[in-house]
C-alpha positions in Angstrom: -49.4 -53.6 -35.8 -46.4 -51.3 -35.1 -46.0 -50.8 -38.8 -49.6 -49.7 -39.1 -49.2 -47.3 -36.2 -46.0 -45.9 -37.6 -47.6 -45.4 -41.0 -50.6 -43.6 -39.5 -48.3 -41.3 -37.6 -46.2 -40.6 -40.6 -49.3 -39.7 -42.7 -50.6 -37.4 -39.9 -47.2 -35.7 -39.8 -47.3 -35.1 -43.5 -50.8 -33.7 -43.3 -49.8 -31.5 -40.4 -46.9 -30.1 -42.3 -49.1 -29.2 -45.3 -51.7 -27.6 -43.0 -49.1 -25.4 -41.3 -48.1 -24.1 -44.8 -51.8 -23.6 -45.8 -52.9 -21.7 -42.6 -52.0 -18.2 -43.7 -53.3 -18.7 -47.3 -57.0 -18.2 -46.5 -59.3 -17.0 -43.7 -59.2 -19.2 -40.6 -62.9 -19.9 -40.6 -62.4 -21.3 -44.2 -59.1 -23.0 -43.6 -60.4 -25.3 -40.8 -62.8 -27.1 -43.1 -60.0 -28.2 -45.4 -58.2 -30.3 -42.8 -59.0 -33.1 -40.2 -60.1 -32.0 -36.7 -57.0 -33.3 -35.0 -54.7 -31.4 -37.4 -56.5 -28.1 -37.2 -56.4 -28.1 -33.4 -52.6 -28.6 -33.4 -51.9 -26.1 -36.2 -54.2 -23.6 -34.5 -52.2 -23.9 -31.3 -48.9 -23.6 -33.2 -50.0 -20.2 -34.6 -51.5 -19.1 -31.3 -48.1 -19.5 -29.7 -46.4 -17.7 -32.5 -48.8 -14.8 -32.3 -48.6 -14.5 -28.5 -44.8 -14.5 -28.6 -44.8 -12.0 -31.4 -46.9 -9.7 -29.2 -44.4 -10.1 -26.4 -41.6 -9.2 -28.9 -43.6 -6.1 -30.0 -44.0 -5.1 -26.4 -40.2 -5.4 -25.9 -39.8 -3.0 -28.9 -42.0 -0.4 -27.3 -45.5 -1.3 -28.4 -47.1 -1.5 -24.9 -50.5 -2.3 -26.4 -49.4 -5.2 -28.4 -50.9 -7.9 -26.1 -54.1 -5.9 -25.6 -54.5 -5.7 -29.3 -53.9 -9.4 -29.7 -56.4 -10.1 -27.0 -59.0 -8.2 -29.0 -58.0 -10.2 -32.1 -58.6 -13.5 -30.2 -62.0 -12.3 -29.1 -62.9 -11.5 -32.8 -61.6 -14.9 -33.9 -63.7 -16.7 -31.3 -66.8 -14.6 -32.2 -66.4 -15.5 -35.8 -66.3 -19.2 -35.1 -69.5 -18.8 -33.0 -71.1 -17.2 -36.0 -70.0 -20.1 -38.2 -71.9 -22.5 -35.9 -75.1 -20.7 -36.7 -74.9 -21.6 -40.3 -76.1 -24.8 -41.9 -73.3 -27.3 -41.3 -73.1 -31.1 -41.5 -72.7 -32.7 -38.1 -69.0 -33.6 -38.6 -68.1 -30.1 -39.7 -70.0 -28.5 -36.8 -68.1 -30.7 -34.4 -64.8 -29.5 -35.9 -65.9 -25.9 -35.3 -67.0 -26.7 -31.7 -63.7 -28.3 -31.0 -61.8 -25.3 -32.2 -64.1 -23.0 -30.1 -63.3 -25.1 -27.0 -59.5 -24.6 -27.5 -59.8 -21.0 -28.6 -61.8 -20.1 -25.5 -59.0 -21.4 -23.3 -56.4 -19.5 -25.5 -58.4 -16.3 -25.1 -58.5 -16.6 -21.4 -54.7 -17.1 -21.2 -54.1 -14.0 -23.2 -56.6 -12.0 -21.1 -54.8 -13.2 -18.0 -51.4 -12.0 -19.4 -52.9 -8.6 -20.1 -54.5 -8.4 -16.7 -51.3 -9.3 -14.9 -49.3 -6.7 -16.8 -46.7 -9.3 -17.9 -44.5 -8.0 -20.7 -41.8 -10.7 -21.1 -41.9 -13.9 -23.1 -40.3 -15.9 -20.3 -42.9 -14.8 -17.7 -44.3 -17.8 -15.7 -47.9 -17.1 -16.9 -46.7 -18.0 -20.4 -44.1 -20.6 -19.6 -46.5 -22.7 -17.6 -48.9 -23.1 -20.5 -49.1 -26.1 -22.7 -47.5 -24.7 -25.9 -47.2 -26.1 -29.4 -44.4 -25.1 -31.8 -43.5 -26.0 -35.4 -39.8 -26.9 -35.2 -38.4 -26.1 -38.7 -35.1 -27.9 -37.9 -36.9 -31.2 -37.9 -40.1 -30.2 -39.8 -42.2 -31.5 -36.9 -44.3 -30.3 -33.9 -43.0 -30.0 -30.4 -45.0 -29.5 -27.2 -43.5 -27.5 -24.3 -44.6 -26.6 -20.8 -42.2 -25.0 -18.2 -38.9 -26.8 -18.7 -40.3 -29.9 -20.4 -40.3 -30.4 -24.2 -41.8 -33.4 -26.0 -42.3 -34.3 -29.7 -45.9 -34.4 -30.7 -46.8 -38.2 -30.9 -49.6 -38.2 -33.5 -51.9 -40.4 -31.4 -55.0 -40.7 -33.6 -57.9 -38.8 -32.1 -60.5 -38.5 -34.8 -63.3 -35.8 -34.6 -64.7 -36.5 -31.1 -65.5 -33.7 -28.7 -62.6 -32.2 -26.7 -62.6 -31.6 -23.0 -62.5 -28.1 -21.6 -59.1 -27.2 -20.2 -59.6 -26.1 -16.6 -57.2 -24.3 -14.2 -56.9 -27.5 -12.2 -55.7 -29.3 -15.4 -53.1 -26.7 -15.9 -51.9 -26.8 -12.3 -51.5 -30.6 -12.4 -49.6 -30.4 -15.7 -47.2 -27.9 -14.2 -46.7 -30.2 -11.2 -46.2 -33.3 -13.2 -44.2 -32.1 -16.2 -40.8 -32.9 -14.6 -41.7 -36.6 -14.3 -43.4 -37.0 -17.7 -40.2 -38.3 -19.4 -39.9 -40.9 -16.6 -43.5 -42.0 -17.2 -42.8 -42.4 -20.9 -39.8 -44.6 -20.2 -41.6 -46.7 -17.6 -44.8 -47.2 -19.6 -43.7 -48.0 -23.1 -43.1 -51.6 -24.0 -39.6 -52.8 -24.7 -38.6 -52.3 -28.3 -41.1 -49.6 -29.1 -40.5 -45.9 -30.0 -43.5 -44.5 -28.2 -43.6 -40.8 -27.5 -46.0 -38.7 -25.4 -48.9 -36.7 -26.9 -50.4 -33.9 -24.8 -54.0 -33.7 -25.7 -57.5 -34.3 -24.5 -58.6 -38.0 -24.6 -59.0 -41.0 -22.4 -55.8 -42.7 -21.2 -56.3 -46.1 -19.6 -52.5 -46.6 -19.3 -52.3 -43.6 -17.0 -55.3 -44.5 -14.9 -53.7 -47.8 -14.1 -50.8 -45.8 -12.6 -53.3 -43.8 -10.3 -52.9 -40.5 -12.2 -55.8 -38.1 -11.6 -58.3 -38.6 -14.5 -58.4 -34.9 -15.5 -54.6 -35.0 -15.9 -54.6 -38.3 -17.6 -56.9 -36.9 -20.3 -54.1 -34.7 -21.4 -51.2 -37.2 -21.5 -51.1 -40.0 -24.1 -48.2 -42.3 -24.7 
């Protein structure tokens, strides 16, 4: 069984790498139909983080409207996805678009909050406290970061099911719990396994058995 799981994660990693390379080659509303739902959500978040941090860098160079302009870009991207849902789509493809809209709506709100707060530095708490995805070129893999915590993406298979909306309460609990997530990983994984945490929206029976609030548990998979 471990060999099957390792093979599945290895295949997902290869597909994720290819999707990262493909993202900029075509319009986003076309790109998403070429890849599995789980992969497009991760890659979408990777490029969202890149774009937000590029806006911060542009602000540091003197472009005070960089984040405002990026906020307008996010609204346009979200509007375009909504337009796509009005077209004739198969059920599975429509679900992919809806999943992306769910995550994009949260991303839009985060950028709007940064603009409203007047934050202009990449290390501001409003940004550091977010669940952020990065493509680490040194290892050709994805890493998840929040505050001072950093985890490898674990490639837990999710399929094309609906994603939960990320609420302010979810974010606050993740900020509170992030220092102890490595301890949970060490305590929960069986001896002899190489299990790593995945931060995503799904059901986590392992965590519920440890009395973790369900809304937080839906974001932490080992």
